[in-house]
Structure formats: structure tokens, C-alpha cells
N, C-alpha and C positions, 0 to 999 in steps of 0.2 A: 456489508462494512462495519455495522454498529456492533454484529456481533464478535466480529474479529479486535475490535477496539476493545470491546469487554476481556476478551480473552487475554489481552496484554496485559490485563490489571491482575487477573486470576494467577495467569503462567509468566509473573515476571521475572522470576530466575533463568526459567528456561527463554524465556525472549530475548533478555540481556545476552545471554551465549550465542546469539546468532547475529549479534554486532560484531564487526570486525574489529580487531585489538588495537588498530591504529586510531580509531575513531573513539575520543574520550566521552566519559560520560554516558556508560551504557543504560544505566538505570534512567537517567533524565530522557536520553532518546525513547528507552522503552516506554515512559509513560506518555511524552510528547506524542508518539506515534499510536497512541492506544486513542488520546484525545481528538486526534487529527481523522481519526479512522470514525469513530463516533460522530464526530461533527459533519465528515464526508456524508456517512449515512442518513444524519438527518437532514443534511441541504438536499439530497435527493429524494426526498418525500414531498418536499416543497416545491411548487412549479416556479415561485420567482426565483429560488435559488438552484433547482435543478441542472439547469445546464453547466453555470459556473462551477457547482460541487462536483458535477461529473468530471470535467476538464481538469479540474484541480486535484482529483482522486487519480486519474491516468497520468498526470503529471508526476505525483509522489510516487506511484508503482512504478513507472519507468523507469525513475531514479534509484529505487531500490534495486529493481532489477541490476543496473550498472554498478550500484555501491555495495550492494550485500550479494545479491545471489550469484554472480557471476563470479566475481572472488571466491567465494564458497564452492562453487561449482569445481571452477579451477584446481584449487586446492586440495579437492576430495579425490586424491587418487586410489584409496582402498577401494576393493569393489562392494565392501557394505555400505559404503558413502557415496554411491554414484547416484542414489535419488536425488540429490543437490539439483542435478540437472532439470528433474522434474520441478524441481521448487522455481528453475529458472523461468522453466515455458508455461508453468502456471501462472507466476507473476506478470510476465509478459502478455499472455494470454487476457487478465484480467485488467492489466494497462489496457489493452485494445479494446477489451468491452466498454470501457470508461469512456475512451475518447468517441466510438462508434454513438453511445449514448448523446454524449455531448453535442454530436453534429447533428444527430436526428431531432434533438428537443428544440421548440421554436423558440425564438427570443420572445420575452415578455415586451409588450408595447407599454410605453407608458400614456396614460390617458391624457387626453387633449382638453 
């Protein structure tokens, strides 16, 4: 997660092209997604925040499937752009992994 977030800052121009035209503020969302990915990855490191970080990362990735990946895959009619469906299933799998991780982590109990 953290590496993906860092790549949003390194490859800003490319990542901004992945955002659909109907969503305004491409650079804002590129940087925002980078920060959120880094925060999600950092949250997974600490046991106190790991469950919440995994759940929120799963929600974020699932929203990306619906808002970004599926529309790009549907619009990719050209044979050389058919790998967009791979991105759909990759993001869906990552979302599922995050949800499984969130479900498998124990809740931290507050000290009495």
C-alpha cells in the first residue's frame, strides 16, 4: 500500500490520466489517493489501527473498482486496451484481501 502511494507521487502525470474525465480535480485526487494509500499501509503496521486500516482500505479499493476501473474497462473496446479488465479484477482482489485481513484481525480491547 505504501509503495503504491509513493508511486502516485512519482508518476503523478500518468496516474491523473486514469481518473475519468467526469471527475474534476485530477491532480487533487491523484495526490489524495497517494496520501491515503500511504496512511492505509502505515495503519496496517500497528496492531491498534490495523483492523480499521484494512477495512477502510478495502472500502477505498472497492470504490475504485466501481468508479474508476469498471468504466475504463467498459470503454476499452480496442484489443490493445483489453488489459483494463485485468485492472478491475486486480483491484477487486486487493479489496477482498483487505476485507479478509480486517475480518481476521482481533479487536483491541481497552484496558480496564
